[in-house]
C-alpha positions in Angstrom: 34.3 -16.7 21.8 32.8 -20.2 21.2 34.5 -22.9 23.3 34.5 -26.4 22.1 34.1 -27.5 25.7 33.6 -25.8 29.1 36.4 -27.8 30.7 40.2 -27.5 30.1 42.4 -30.0 28.4 46.0 -30.0 29.7 45.2 -26.8 31.5 43.9 -25.0 28.4 40.5 -24.1 27.0 39.9 -25.2 23.4 38.0 -22.6 21.3 37.7 -20.6 18.1 36.9 -17.0 17.5 33.8 -15.9 15.6 36.0 -13.8 13.2 38.3 -16.7 12.3 35.6 -18.9 10.8 36.6 -17.8 7.3 39.5 -20.3 7.7 39.3 -24.1 7.7 38.5 -25.8 11.0 41.0 -25.1 13.7 41.4 -25.1 17.5 43.0 -22.4 19.6 44.3 -23.4 23.1 44.6 -20.7 25.7 44.6 -20.9 29.5 42.3 -18.0 30.5 42.0 -14.9 28.3 40.8 -16.7 25.1 42.8 -14.5 22.8 45.1 -15.4 20.1 48.1 -13.8 21.8 50.1 -16.6 23.4 47.6 -19.3 22.3 48.4 -22.4 20.3 46.6 -23.0 17.0 45.9 -26.4 15.5 44.4 -26.9 12.0 42.2 -30.1 12.0 42.2 -32.6 9.1 39.2 -34.8 8.1 40.7 -37.8 9.9 41.2 -35.9 13.2 44.9 -35.4 12.8 46.0 -31.8 13.5 48.8 -29.6 12.2 50.1 -27.1 14.7 50.5 -23.6 13.2 51.5 -21.9 16.4 52.7 -23.5 19.7 52.1 -20.4 21.8 53.1 -20.9 25.4 52.4 -24.7 25.4 55.2 -27.2 26.1 55.6 -30.4 24.0 53.7 -32.6 26.5 50.7 -30.2 26.5 50.7 -30.1 22.7 50.7 -33.9 22.5 47.8 -34.1 25.0 45.7 -31.6 23.1 46.4 -33.2 19.8 45.4 -36.6 21.2 42.2 -35.0 22.6 41.4 -33.4 19.2 42.0 -36.8 17.4 39.5 -38.5 19.8 36.8 -35.8 19.7 37.2 -34.0 16.3 33.8 -35.2 14.9 31.9 -33.7 17.9 34.1 -30.6 17.7 33.4 -30.2 14.0 29.6 -30.0 14.7 30.3 -26.9 16.9 32.6 -25.5 14.2 30.0 -26.1 11.4 27.3 -24.1 13.3 29.5 -21.0 12.7 31.4 -21.8 9.5 30.9 -23.3 6.1 34.6 -24.0 5.8 35.6 -27.6 6.2 38.6 -29.5 7.5 42.3 -28.5 6.8 43.5 -29.7 3.5 40.1 -30.1 1.9 39.8 -27.6 -1.0 
C-alpha cells in the first residue's frame, strides 16, 4: 500500500491502494491498518482542492487539517500517484 508520506497528518496516514489506481487521483486517510474500512477518501482536483467521498471515522477538524495538507502538497503527492496510475485529477475527463 503506497503511502504519500511516512508520517501522519492529524493522526492519519495518507495513502492509496495499488488496486484503486484505476480511479482518478485520491487520498485515503487511515490511522493504522491502511484499509478502506473506516478510512476517509478524498478525490483531488487539479488545483489541490479535494472532494470528500467518505468521512470514515474522522471528525470535522481532522477532515479540515487533511484537506489543507492536501491543498499545500498535492503537486508532490501527484508525482507519487502518477508513478502507479495514468489517471489524472478528479474532474479531468
